[in-house]
C-alpha positions in Angstrom: -120.7 91.5 -92.0 -121.7 88.0 -93.4 -125.8 86.7 -92.7 -125.8 83.6 -90.7 -126.7 82.0 -94.0 -124.0 82.9 -95.7 -121.5 82.2 -92.9 -122.8 78.7 -92.7 -122.3 78.3 -96.5 -119.0 79.6 -96.4 -118.1 77.2 -94.0 -119.3 73.8 -95.6 -117.8 75.4 -99.2 -114.5 75.4 -97.2 -115.1 72.2 -95.2 -116.1 70.5 -98.8 -112.3 71.8 -100.1 -110.3 70.6 -97.4 -111.8 67.3 -97.6 -111.2 67.3 -101.7 -107.4 68.5 -100.8 -107.4 65.9 -97.7 -108.3 63.0 -100.3 -105.4 63.9 -102.6 -102.8 63.6 -99.8 -100.4 61.5 -98.4 -101.7 60.1 -95.0 -100.3 62.8 -92.0 -97.2 62.1 -90.7 -94.6 63.8 -87.9 -92.3 65.9 -89.4 -89.5 67.6 -87.7 -86.5 70.3 -88.6 -84.0 67.7 -88.2 -82.5 68.6 -85.0 -80.0 65.6 -84.4 -80.8 65.1 -80.7 -84.8 65.8 -81.2 -85.4 64.8 -85.0 -89.1 65.3 -84.5 -89.2 68.6 -82.6 -90.1 71.6 -84.9 -91.6 71.8 -88.0 -90.6 73.1 -91.5 -92.5 75.5 -93.8 -93.4 78.1 -91.4 -91.9 80.9 -88.9 -94.1 81.8 -85.7 -94.6 85.0 -85.1 -96.4 85.4 -82.3 -98.5 83.2 -79.7 -101.6 84.0 -78.1 -102.2 81.5 -75.4 -105.3 81.4 -73.4 -106.1 79.0 -70.1 -108.7 78.6 -68.1 -108.1 76.7 -65.0 -111.2 75.7 -62.7 -108.9 74.9 -59.3 -108.2 71.5 -59.7 -104.6 70.8 -60.6 -105.5 67.1 -61.8 -108.1 68.2 -64.5 -107.7 69.4 -68.1 -107.2 72.9 -68.6 -109.5 74.5 -71.3 -107.3 76.2 -73.4 -107.1 78.0 -76.9 -104.1 78.6 -79.1 -104.0 81.2 -81.7 -100.4 81.1 -83.4 -99.5 83.7 -86.2 -97.1 82.5 -88.8 -95.6 83.5 -92.0 -95.1 80.5 -94.4 -91.5 79.7 -95.9 -92.8 77.7 -98.8 -96.1 76.8 -100.2 -98.2 74.2 -97.3 -101.1 72.3 -98.0 -100.5 71.0 -94.5 -99.5 72.4 -91.3 -97.8 70.5 -88.5 -97.6 71.7 -85.1 -96.0 69.9 -82.1 -98.9 68.5 -79.8 -99.4 66.0 -77.4 -101.2 65.1 -74.1 -104.2 67.3 -75.0 -107.9 66.9 -76.6 -108.2 68.7 -79.9 -111.9 70.3 -80.2 -111.5 72.0 -83.2 -108.8 74.2 -85.7 -109.2 77.0 -88.0 -107.0 78.6 -90.5 -107.5 82.3 -91.7 -111.1 81.9 -89.8 -111.9 78.7 -91.8 -112.3 75.6 -90.4 -109.5 73.3 -91.3 -109.4 69.6 -91.0 -106.9 67.6 -88.6 -105.6 64.5 -87.4 -102.5 63.4 -85.1 -99.5 61.6 -86.3 -96.7 60.9 -83.2 -96.8 63.5 -81.5 -97.9 66.0 -84.3 -101.0 68.2 -84.9 -101.6 68.0 -88.6 -103.8 70.4 -90.1 -105.3 70.3 -93.4 -106.2 73.8 -94.4 -109.4 74.4 -96.7 -107.2 76.5 -99.3 -103.3 75.5 -99.5 -101.0 78.6 -97.9 -98.6 80.4 -100.2 -94.8 81.2 -99.4 -94.5 84.5 -97.9 -98.5 84.5 -96.6 -98.9 84.7 -93.0 -102.1 82.7 -91.4 -103.8 82.5 -88.2 -104.1 79.0 -86.6 -106.6 78.7 -83.7 -106.7 75.5 -82.2 -109.3 74.8 -79.6 -108.0 72.1 -77.1 -107.7 70.6 -73.6 -104.4 71.0 -71.6 -103.5 68.1 -69.5 -101.5 68.6 -66.1 -101.5 65.1 -65.4 -98.6 62.3 -66.4 -95.1 62.5 -66.6 -92.4 64.2 -68.8 -92.8 67.6 -68.1 -95.1 70.5 -69.3 -97.4 71.4 -66.5 -95.7 71.3 -63.0 -98.6 70.5 -60.1 -97.7 72.6 -57.3 -99.2 72.7 -53.5 -101.4 74.8 -54.9 -101.7 75.2 -58.3 -99.7 74.6 -61.8 -96.4 76.0 -63.1 -94.4 75.2 -66.4 -91.4 73.5 -67.1 -91.5 73.2 -70.6 -87.3 72.5 -71.1 -86.4 70.5 -73.6 -89.1 69.1 -75.3 -92.5 69.5 -73.3 -93.6 72.6 -74.4 -96.2 70.6 -77.0 -97.6 68.7 -73.6 -98.9 72.5 -72.8 -99.9 73.9 -76.2 -99.7 73.6 -79.9 -96.7 75.2 -81.5 -93.6 74.8 -82.9 -91.5 73.5 -80.0 -88.2 74.4 -81.0 -85.6 76.9 -79.9 -84.5 78.0 -83.0 -88.3 79.6 -84.1 -88.6 82.0 -81.1 -91.8 84.6 -81.1 -93.6 86.9 -78.9 -96.3 85.6 -76.6 -99.7 86.6 -75.1 -101.1 84.9 -71.9 -104.6 85.2 -70.9 -105.4 83.1 -67.8 -108.4 82.4 -66.2 -108.5 81.6 -62.8 -110.7 81.5 -59.2 -110.6 84.6 -57.7 -108.9 82.9 -54.6 -105.5 82.2 -57.0 -103.4 84.4 -58.7 -102.0 84.1 -62.4 -98.7 85.2 -63.2 -96.8 84.4 -66.6 -93.3 85.9 -68.7 -93.2 89.4 -69.6 -95.6 92.5 -68.0 -98.9 92.3 -67.3 -101.4 94.2 -69.8 -104.7 93.7 -68.3 -106.7 92.5 -65.8 -110.6 91.8 -65.7 -113.0 90.2 -63.0 -116.5 88.3 -64.1 -118.2 86.5 -61.5 -116.1 84.8 -59.2 -113.1 84.6 -61.8 -110.3 86.7 -62.8 -108.6 86.7 -65.9 -104.7 88.1 -65.9 -103.2 88.8 -69.4 -99.4 89.1 -69.9 -97.2 90.1 -73.1 -93.8 89.5 -73.8 -91.7 92.3 -75.5 -88.8 89.9 -76.8 -89.2 86.9 -78.7 -89.0 83.7 -76.8 -88.6 79.9 -77.3 -91.6 77.7 -76.3 -89.2 76.1 -73.9 -89.1 79.0 -71.9 -92.4 79.9 -71.7 -94.2 80.1 -67.6 -97.2 80.4 -66.3 -97.7 80.6 -62.6 -100.8 79.3 -61.1 -101.7 79.5 -57.1 -102.3 81.3 -53.7 -99.2 83.6 -54.7 -97.8 86.9 -53.4 -96.4 89.2 -56.1 -93.6 91.5 -54.1 -92.2 93.7 -56.6 -89.0 95.7 -56.4 -86.7 97.9 -58.6 -83.7 96.5 -60.2 -80.7 98.2 -62.1 -81.8 101.0 -64.2 -85.4 100.6 -62.8 -85.8 97.3 -64.0 -89.2 96.2 -62.5 -88.3 92.9 -60.5 -91.4 91.1 -59.4 -91.2 87.7 -57.5 -94.0 85.1 -57.5 -94.0 83.3 -54.0 -96.7 81.0 -51.8 -98.4 83.7 -50.1 -98.0 82.1 -46.6 -93.7 82.1 -47.0 -93.4 85.6 -48.4 -91.7 87.3 -45.1 -89.8 83.7 -45.1 -88.7 84.2 -48.3 -87.5 87.6 -48.3 -84.1 87.8 -47.4 -83.8 85.5 -50.4 -85.6 87.8 -52.8 -84.2 90.8 -51.6 -80.6 89.9 -53.4 -81.5 89.6 -57.0 -81.0 93.3 -57.5 -77.5 93.1 -56.6 -77.1 90.1 -58.7 -78.4 91.6 -61.8 -76.2 94.2 -61.2 -73.0 91.9 -60.9 -74.4 90.1 -64.1 -74.4 93.5 -66.1 -70.8 94.2 -64.9 -69.7 90.9 -66.5 -71.7 90.9 -69.8 -73.9 94.0 -70.3 -77.2 95.3 -69.6 -79.9 92.9 -68.7 -81.8 91.8 -72.1 -85.4 92.1 -70.9 -88.5 93.9 -69.6 -88.8 92.5 -66.1 -87.2 89.6 -64.4 -87.9 87.5 -61.0 -88.0 84.3 -59.1 -91.0 81.8 -58.9 -90.7 79.7 -56.3 -93.0 77.0 -56.2 -94.2 74.2 -53.4 -93.2 71.5 -56.0 -90.5 68.6 -56.0 -89.0 69.2 -59.2 -85.4 68.0 -58.7 -84.5 71.2 -60.9 -84.4 74.7 -61.2 -84.8 76.2 -64.6 -84.4 79.6 -66.2 -87.8 80.4 -67.8 -87.6 83.8 -69.4 -88.2 86.8 -67.3 -89.4 84.3 -64.4 -87.1 81.8 -63.3 -88.7 78.9 -61.5 -87.3 77.4 -58.3 -88.6 75.0 -55.9 -89.5 76.0 -52.4 -86.9 73.9 -50.2 -84.1 75.4 -51.9 -84.7 78.3 -50.2 -85.9 76.7 -46.9 -84.0 73.7 -45.9 -81.2 74.9 -43.8 -79.2 72.1 -45.6 -77.9 74.3 -48.3 -75.2 77.1 -47.7 -76.1 80.3 -48.4 -73.2 80.7 -51.2 -74.6 77.6 -52.4 -78.3 78.9 -52.5 -76.5 82.1 -54.0 -75.0 80.3 -56.7 -77.9 78.7 -58.0 -79.6 82.1 -57.8 -77.1 83.7 -60.4 -76.9 80.2 -62.7 -80.5 81.0 -63.4 -80.0 84.6 -64.3 -76.8 84.0 -66.0 -79.4 82.3 -68.4 -81.5 85.2 -69.6 -78.5 86.3 -71.3 -77.1 82.8 -72.2 -79.7 80.6 -73.2 -83.2 83.3 -73.1 -81.8 86.0 -75.1 -79.2 84.1 -77.0 -80.8 80.7 -78.0 -79.3 77.6 -79.2 -80.5 77.0 -83.1 -80.1 73.6 -82.3 -80.0 71.3 -79.1 -76.4 70.1 -79.6 -75.5 73.7 -78.8 -76.9 73.5 -75.3 -73.2 73.6 -73.9 -73.4 77.6 -74.8 -76.2 77.7 -72.1 -75.4 75.4 -69.5 -71.6 76.2 -69.8 -71.9 79.8 -69.9 -74.7 79.7 -66.9 -72.1 77.3 -64.9 -69.8 79.9 -65.6 -70.9 82.8 -64.2 -72.4 80.8 -61.4 -68.7 79.3 -60.4 -67.4 83.0 -60.5 -69.7 84.2 -58.2 -69.2 81.8 -55.8 -65.7 82.8 -56.0 -66.2 86.2 -55.4 -68.9 86.0 -52.9 -68.4 82.6 -51.5 -64.8 82.0 -51.0 -65.0 79.1 -53.9 -62.1 79.4 -56.0 -62.5 78.8 -59.7 -59.1 77.4 -60.5 -59.9 74.5 -57.7 -63.3 73.7 -59.4 -61.8 73.7 -62.9 -58.9 71.5 -61.8 -61.8 69.3 -60.4 -63.8 69.4 -63.2 -60.6 68.6 -65.6 -59.8 65.4 -63.6 -63.2 64.3 -64.4 -64.0 65.6 -67.9 -62.7 62.3 -69.7 -65.3 60.7 -67.9 -67.9 63.1 -68.6 -67.3 62.9 -72.2 -67.3 59.2 -72.3 -70.3 58.8 -70.5 -72.4 61.9 -72.4 -70.7 62.9 -75.4 -68.0 65.7 -76.1 -69.9 69.2 -75.1 -70.8 69.9 -78.4 -72.1 67.0 -79.6 -73.6 65.1 -76.7 -75.1 62.4 -76.6 -79.0 61.9 -77.2 -81.1 62.1 -74.3 -83.0 59.1 -72.9 -86.4 58.6 -74.4 -89.3 59.6 -72.1 -86.4 61.5 -69.4 -87.0 65.0 -69.6 -83.8 65.9 -68.4 -81.5 63.1 -69.4 -79.7 65.5 -71.7 -78.6 67.7 -68.9 -75.5 65.7 -68.0 -72.2 67.0 -66.4 -70.4 67.3 -69.6 -72.8 70.4 -70.7 -72.2 72.1 -67.1 -68.7 72.1 -65.4 -67.5 70.3 -68.6 -68.6 72.9 -71.0 -67.5 75.7 -68.2 -63.9 74.2 -68.7 -64.0 74.9 -72.2 -64.7 78.5 -71.3 -62.2 78.3 -68.8 -59.4 76.9 -71.6 -60.4 79.9 -74.1 -59.9 82.3 -71.3 -56.4 80.7 -70.5 -55.4 81.1 -74.6 -56.8 84.4 -75.0 -56.5 86.3 -71.8 -58.7 87.6 -69.5 -59.5 91.1 -71.5 -60.2 89.3 -74.8 -62.4 86.8 -73.3 -64.1 89.7 -71.8 -64.8 91.3 -75.2 -65.8 87.9 -76.3 -68.8 87.7 -73.7 -70.0 91.3 -73.9 -69.8 91.1 -77.9 -71.7 87.6 -77.9 -74.6 88.4 -75.8 -75.1 91.9 -78.1 -74.8 90.8 -81.6 -76.8 87.7 -80.8 -79.5 89.1 -78.5 -83.4 87.6 -79.1 -81.9 85.5 -81.4 -80.5 82.1 -82.3 -76.9 80.9 -82.8 -74.3 78.0 -83.2 -71.0 76.3 -81.9 -69.9 77.9 -85.0 -70.9 81.4 -84.5 -69.3 81.4 -81.2 -66.1 79.8 -82.7 -65.8 82.5 -85.7 -66.8 85.5 -83.0 -63.9 84.1 -80.7 -61.6 84.1 -83.8 -62.6 87.6 -84.4 -61.8 89.1 -81.0 -58.8 87.3 -80.5 -57.3 88.2 -84.1 -56.8 84.6 -84.8 -58.3 81.5 -85.8 -59.5 79.4 -83.2 -61.2 76.8 -84.8 -58.8 73.9 -84.4 -58.1 74.9 -80.7 -62.2 74.8 -80.0 -63.0 72.0 -82.2 -60.5 69.7 -79.9 -62.1 71.1 -76.6 -65.8 70.9 -78.1 -65.6 67.9 -79.9 -62.8 65.8 -78.7 -63.6 62.4 -77.1 -60.5 63.0 -74.6 -59.9 66.5 -73.0 -56.7 68.7 -74.6 -53.9 69.9 -72.3 -55.0 72.8 -70.5 -53.3 75.9 -71.6 -51.1 77.1 -68.5 -51.8 73.9 -66.6 -49.6 71.5 -68.1 -49.8 69.3 -65.2 -53.4 68.9 -64.9 -54.4 65.0 -65.8 -57.8 63.6 -66.6 -58.8 60.4 -64.7 -59.4 57.4 -66.7 -63.0 57.2 -67.4 -64.6 54.1 -64.7 -68.3 53.0 -64.4 -69.6 53.5 -61.3 -73.0 52.2 -59.8 -75.1 54.2 -62.1 -73.8 52.1 -65.0 -73.0 55.7 -66.6 -69.2 55.6 -67.5 -67.4 58.4 -65.6 -70.7 59.5 -63.6 -70.8 59.5 -59.6 -73.9 57.3 -58.9 -77.1 58.6 -58.4 -75.9 62.1 -59.7 -76.7 63.5 -62.7 -75.8 67.1 -62.5 -72.5 69.0 -62.2 -73.4 72.8 -61.1 -72.0 73.6 -58.4 -69.5 70.6 -58.7 -68.3 69.6 -55.4 -67.9 66.4 -54.0 -71.6 64.9 -53.0 -70.2 64.1 -49.6 -69.3 68.2 -49.0 -71.7 70.2 -46.6 -74.4 71.9 -48.7 -74.4 69.9 -52.0 -77.8 68.1 -53.2 -76.4 65.5 -55.4 -80.0 65.3 -56.7 -80.5 68.7 -57.8 -80.2 69.7 -61.7 -79.9 73.4 -62.5 -81.1 73.5 -66.1 
């Protein structure tokens, strides 16, 4: 163990070395991995293996949390600097492998200059002491009636903690959340520890499967955590406002059977646990955060919503655990693989349990499809999101417009081949990332013939191709609504549960992400 004087000397030498290196480098600049829709998200040169996130919450959801982010990563090339995505917080200090490191901000990047360069293949531990600010717009922390939750999709994870904020780089997560004793903290994964010190409690959770930063979830509030058993002994735990536990129980008890239904479609549930996080917040959307999906309280308490509608929204987020969470998109242009599949199983569930015919919904989607493509781009090449608008990427084309592609594919190759494709897809790419090209290749393999021309037309065409088996289906010409978006119903940016906004039980402003 180093003496105090030796530790001080080592720190001074590290600082001097970092100063010398920094003097020879160009000014810090934001980097990215070249995602077509979010060019500055993600960072080249390393692969994150694990995050260890510590948050201390004092009880006021308007004040920044104290936080420490530890990142274990492996360099994929020689690095004299390391860029992390991070904004909306104050950085207090940075260490790389225990030695102090210089840091600066550039755009929405935290640019770190280690005391020594990191060689390709070497592992490094980055420790950032910072704040995490729940105020402001644009996603990240969501302030609830009694605390906080997270909504990081698509590009807001780095508003909460430093990291490589792109789904192409998945990693394991540990969460350490310290809160006043009256509050409960829950995060992705399973609990691995709980300690009390004075008037505070620290909860520790850990994931057993890798996860994208946009799927991270931490709930802090006056919560009840009802538990039940799912298929095969799967632990199912929900997080709900304690005062609403009895009111919400009829909805919560549906989850095990919904998991069983999804398992019959595509195979075993892919994670270590599941549950609903029901928050007292008006977000305008629901969100498939891994193992703990976020829902607005009003979805379950507003009697304007039909039971079949609520059930279908629950299944939409559940389906994402396979499509989007376990199998994550390699780029954000592959988003249709997430939302198209979640919408597909949501619609299938609505048909089997709510009497809402899938063919009727798909025919209506076909009628609107050309307008959606004009407004938002084709399914696999969506137009860029509106800067600063967290959910502007989530247009109708990636919901029913993409489920329509799956319907066309099933019409083309038959139900049996389509079912094998779906099961093979989530099995072969479990815990990984995949692309539209991967899906096309697997579909061709399962069908026993090249489907690239067929799927390219459906996924990248500006005009909707003819629907196999339905030569009479027609798509309406694009029109401009009051919203100013061609082909989009005024004031309505979502297509999930896609019926006319005038029908009972439909909330035209709600997104299911």
